[in-house]
C-alpha positions in Angstrom: -0.2 -0.4 0.2 2.9 2.1 0.6 4.4 1.7 -2.8 0.9 2.8 -4.3 0.8 5.8 -1.7 4.1 7.2 -3.0 2.6 6.4 -6.8 -0.4 8.0 -6.1 1.8 11.3 -4.6 3.9 11.3 -7.6 1.5 11.7 -10.1 -0.5 14.5 -8.3 2.7 16.3 -8.3 3.0 15.8 -12.0 -0.3 17.0 -12.6 0.7 20.0 -10.6 3.0 20.9 -12.2 2.1 20.3 -15.7 -1.1 20.2 -15.7 -1.3 24.1 -17.9 -0.2 21.1 -20.8 -2.2 18.1 -19.4 -5.9 19.8 -19.6 -5.6 21.0 -23.0 -4.1 18.2 -24.4 -6.9 16.3 -23.2 -9.4 18.7 -24.3 -8.0 18.8 -27.7 -7.4 14.2 -28.0 -11.4 14.6 -26.9 -12.1 17.3 -29.4 -10.7 15.1 -32.4 -12.6 11.8 -31.2 -15.9 13.7 -30.0 -16.1 15.3 -34.2 -14.0 12.8 -36.0 -16.6 10.5 -34.9 -19.7 12.3 -35.8 -18.0 13.0 -39.1 -17.6 8.8 -39.2 -20.8 8.4 -37.7 -23.1 10.2 -39.5 -21.5 11.9 -42.4 -24.3 13.1 -44.6 -22.1 15.4 -45.5 -18.8 15.4 -47.0 -16.8 18.1 -46.5 -17.1 18.8 -43.0 -15.3 15.3 -43.5 -12.0 16.9 -43.7 -8.7 15.7 -41.5 -7.6 19.5 -41.7 -10.8 21.3 -40.1 -11.4 18.2 -37.5 -8.2 19.3 -36.2 -8.5 22.8 -36.0 -11.9 22.6 -34.7 -9.9 20.4 -31.5 -7.3 22.7 -30.9 -10.4 25.3 -30.8 -11.8 23.4 -28.2 -8.9 22.5 -26.6 -8.3 26.4 -24.9 -12.0 26.8 -25.0 -14.2 26.4 -21.6 -15.9 22.8 -22.6 -19.3 24.1 -23.1 -17.7 24.7 -26.7 -17.0 21.1 -27.5 -20.6 20.5 -27.1 -21.9 23.9 -29.5 -19.1 22.2 -32.1 -20.3 19.0 -32.1 -24.1 19.8 -32.1 -23.3 21.9 -34.8 -21.3 19.5 -36.7 -24.3 17.1 -36.0 -27.2 19.5 -37.5 -25.8 20.0 -40.5 -25.0 16.2 -41.6 -28.9 16.2 -40.4 -29.0 18.9 -42.9 -27.7 18.1 -45.8 -30.0 15.2 -45.2 -33.0 16.4 -44.5 -34.4 20.2 -44.3 -37.1 18.6 -41.3 -35.0 16.5 -39.1 -32.1 19.3 -38.8 -35.4 21.5 -37.5 -36.2 18.2 -35.1 -32.6 18.4 -34.4 -33.0 22.0 -33.3 -35.5 21.7 -31.5 -34.2 18.9 -29.3 -30.9 20.3 -28.4 -32.9 23.4 -27.4 -35.2 21.1 -24.8 -31.6 19.2 -23.7 -29.6 22.8 -23.2 -32.0 24.6 -21.1 -32.8 21.5 -18.8 -28.8 21.0 -18.6 -27.5 24.3 -18.5 -30.9 24.7 -15.8 -29.6 22.5 -13.4 -26.4 21.3 -14.0 -24.2 24.1 -16.7 -20.6 22.4 -15.7 -20.9 19.4 -16.8 -20.5 19.9 -20.3 -17.9 17.0 -20.7 -20.6 14.7 -20.1 -22.6 15.1 -22.7 -19.7 14.2 -25.1 -18.5 11.6 -23.7 -21.5 9.9 -23.0 -22.4 8.8 -26.7 -19.0 8.3 -27.0 -18.8 5.1 -24.2 -21.3 3.8 -26.3 -19.8 3.2 -28.6 -16.8 2.2 -26.9 -19.4 0.0 -25.2 -18.3 0.5 -21.7 -21.3 2.7 -21.0 -22.7 1.3 -17.8 -19.2 2.2 -16.3 -20.6 5.9 -16.4 -23.3 6.2 -13.6 -20.9 4.2 -10.9 -18.2 6.6 -12.0 -20.1 10.2 -11.4 -22.5 9.2 -8.5 -18.5 8.6 -6.6 -17.7 12.0 -8.1 -20.0 14.2 -8.6 -23.8 15.7 -7.6 -26.3 13.8 -8.0 -27.1 16.6 -10.7 -25.1 14.9 -12.6 -27.9 12.9 -13.8 -29.3 15.5 -15.2 -26.6 15.3 -17.6 -26.1 11.8 -18.2 -29.5 11.8 -19.2 -28.8 14.5 -21.7 -25.9 12.7 -23.3 -28.2 9.1 -23.9 -31.1 11.0 -24.9 -28.5 12.9 -27.7 -26.5 9.6 -28.7 -29.9 7.5 -29.5 -31.4 10.4 -31.5 -27.8 10.4 -33.6 -29.0 6.9 -33.7 -32.6 7.2 -34.6 -31.2 9.7 -37.2 -29.1 7.1 -38.0 -30.6 4.2 -39.0 -34.2 5.8 -40.3 -31.7 8.1 -43.1 -32.1 5.2 -46.0 -35.5 5.9 -45.8 -35.4 9.3 -45.8 -33.4 9.1 -48.4 -35.6 7.3 -50.3 -39.5 9.9 -49.4 -39.3 12.9 -51.6 -39.6 16.8 -50.9 -43.3 17.1 -50.2 -43.4 13.6 -47.5 -42.1 16.3 -44.4 -45.2 15.4 -42.2 -44.0 11.7 -42.9 -40.6 12.3 -42.7 -41.6 14.1 -38.5 -43.1 11.5 -38.0 -40.9 8.7 -38.8 -38.2 10.5 -36.9 -40.4 11.4 -33.4 -41.7 8.0 -33.4 -38.7 5.8 -33.8 -37.1 8.4 -31.1 -39.6 8.3 -28.6 -41.0 5.3 -29.3 -37.2 3.9 -27.7 -38.0 1.5 -25.1 -34.1 1.2 -24.5 -33.4 4.4 -24.3 -35.9 4.9 -21.6 -35.0 2.5 -19.4 -31.3 3.6 -19.9 -31.7 6.6 -18.5 -34.1 5.3 -15.7 -31.1 2.8 -14.6 -27.9 5.6 -14.6 -30.0 8.0 -13.0 -30.8 6.0 -10.7 -27.7 4.9 -10.2 -26.2 7.6 -10.0 -28.1 8.2 -6.9 -28.1 5.1 -5.6 -23.8 5.2 -5.7 -24.1 9.1 -4.5 -26.0 8.2 -1.6 -24.0 5.5 -0.5 -20.9 6.9 -0.4 -21.4 10.0 1.6 -22.4 7.0 4.3 -20.6 7.1 7.6 -20.6 3.6 7.2 -16.6 2.0 6.7 -15.6 1.6 3.7 -18.4 3.5 1.7 -17.2 4.2 -1.3 -16.5 0.1 -1.8 -20.4 -0.7 -1.2 -21.0 2.1 -3.5 -19.5 1.6 -6.4 -20.7 -2.4 -6.1 -24.0 -1.5 -5.3 -24.8 0.8 -8.0 -23.5 -1.8 -10.4 -25.4 -4.3 -9.1 -28.5 -1.5 -9.2 -27.9 -0.7 -12.7 -27.8 -4.6 -13.6 -30.5 -5.3 -12.0 -32.8 -2.6 -13.6 -31.6 -3.0 -17.3 -32.5 -7.2 -16.8 -36.1 -5.5 -16.0 -36.3 -3.4 -18.8 -35.1 -6.3 -20.8 -38.5 -8.1 -19.2 -40.9 -6.2 -19.5 -40.1 -4.1 -23.0 -37.4 -6.9 -24.7 -34.6 -4.0 -25.1 -31.8 -7.0 -26.0 -28.8 -5.4 -23.5 -26.1 -8.0 -23.3 -26.0 -9.5 -20.0 -22.1 -10.1 -20.0 -21.5 -6.5 -22.0 -23.3 -6.0 -18.3 -21.9 -8.1 -16.0 -17.6 -6.6 -17.6 -18.9 -3.1 -17.3 -19.6 -3.7 -13.8 -15.9 -5.2 -13.3 -14.6 -2.3 -14.9 -16.9 0.2 -13.1 -15.6 -1.2 -9.7 -12.1 -1.2 -11.0 -11.7 2.1 -12.3 -13.6 3.4 -8.6 -11.1 2.2 -6.6 -8.2 4.0 -8.8 -10.7 6.9 -8.2 -10.8 5.7 -4.2 -7.1 5.9 -3.8 -6.8 9.7 -5.1 -10.4 11.3 -3.4 -11.3 9.1 -0.3 -8.0 6.8 0.5 -8.6 6.4 4.4 -7.8 4.0 7.3 -10.2 3.1 8.5 -8.2 0.8 11.5 -7.3 4.3 13.6 -11.0 5.5 13.2 -11.7 8.1 16.0 -15.3 9.2 18.0 -15.2 12.5 19.1 -17.8 13.8 21.4 -18.2 17.4 22.5 -21.2 20.1 23.6 -21.4 23.8 23.3 -24.6 25.7 25.1 -27.4 24.5 22.0 -26.1 21.2 20.7 -24.2 18.0 21.2 -22.0 16.7 18.5 -20.7 12.8 17.6 -18.1 13.1 15.0 -16.5 10.4 13.7 -12.5 11.0 12.1 -11.1 8.9 10.0 -7.5 10.1 9.0 -6.2 10.1 5.8 -3.7 7.6 4.2 -0.8 9.9 3.7 3.2 8.9 3.6 5.6 11.2 5.0 8.1 13.1 2.4 11.5 10.5 3.0 14.0 12.9 5.0 17.2 12.9 2.9 20.5 12.2 4.9 23.7 13.2 3.5 27.1 10.9 4.4 30.2 12.5 5.3 32.6 9.9 4.8 36.4 10.6 6.2 39.3 8.5 5.2 40.8 8.3 8.5 45.0 7.1 8.3 44.8 4.1 10.5 47.2 5.0 13.1 51.0 4.1 13.4 51.1 1.4 16.0 54.5 0.5 17.3 56.4 -1.2 20.9 57.0 1.2 23.5 59.9 0.5 25.3 61.0 1.7 28.6 64.1 3.8 28.0 66.8 3.0 30.3 69.1 6.2 30.9 72.8 5.8 32.2 73.4 8.9 34.1 77.0 9.3 35.5 78.0 12.0 37.3 81.3 13.7 37.3 81.4 13.2 40.9 82.7 11.2 43.7 79.5 9.7 44.5 78.8 6.7 42.5 77.8 6.1 39.3 73.3 6.1 39.1 71.6 3.9 37.0 67.6 5.3 36.5 65.5 3.9 34.2 62.3 6.5 33.6 59.6 6.5 31.1 59.3 10.0 30.5 60.1 13.8 30.7 59.1 14.1 34.4 61.4 11.1 35.7 64.5 13.1 33.7 63.9 16.4 35.7 63.8 14.7 38.2 67.0 13.2 37.2 68.5 16.2 37.2 67.6 18.2 39.8 69.5 15.0 42.6 72.3 15.8 40.6 72.4 19.4 41.3 71.6 18.3 44.4 74.3 16.3 45.0 76.9 18.7 43.0 75.8 21.7 46.0 76.7 19.2 49.1 80.3 18.1 47.4 81.1 21.5 47.3 80.2 22.5 51.1 82.5 20.4 52.3 
């Protein structure tokens, strides 16, 4: 676990240092994928299917707010619809205005969700999105998610009825409008998916906000199960032909991605949980404190290596000093080992000389 925490801190520091470059690059890639996918899936106006135009629009979206990606995506889709039929384009404008009023009124900051939802549907992993949104967003984000689902199924409706509309004449205006409306509103799959996604977002949000231990893990699993159960019930009631294997794989993927988000957003140590109680003049407070997991920055230690010379060892031996006096006294022999003994011997010799002079 310590290794994961250290890697998390390194990623956070790297992102904080280079966020001014990372964010525009990510927005550029998302915008390029969205616009290019619209051109490939619809493809009615060949002039828009130009790599230079797509790159320019993606570059513009990378430096502008997220809402401009939704704007350019809607604009490109409407131009393709216009090439197909003017009536289809008018229906598209009407739908986009309604969705914009709902989206702008409640969740104007979730523009990226509307853009990513159709892409995840095409990648066959749309069921991971409500679980992840419930972990990091608010219940109002379910509106943005529902708008993204409606946009995807409307574009799929246009693609499916496109060949039929091409065979109709210009006088069959009412027939074209009725065909598109009936195909879109009568799409039971869209209704079931929107209901499942909205309920999943709310359930995940409510559970992960609870004070129980491992609330995020419980919320991930519960969200994946709720989403799967609602889709299966919808399949039994309306025969929407959902893939059970796809839902199971998306549920496992959603839990895995949720654990990654938990590592970055809500990594706590439940083994060190503390429960506090205090009061003031009006209330009693019961507080549950769960510490976050963190790793301390490694202390830098500088080691100074000194080359020590090995002292030369030699056997010290006492020095025998023979001192012969020039006097008539007998010779004396002294063995000394230090300078103090030498000084004492000199003093005794001078005293003997003085004594001889007196006599």
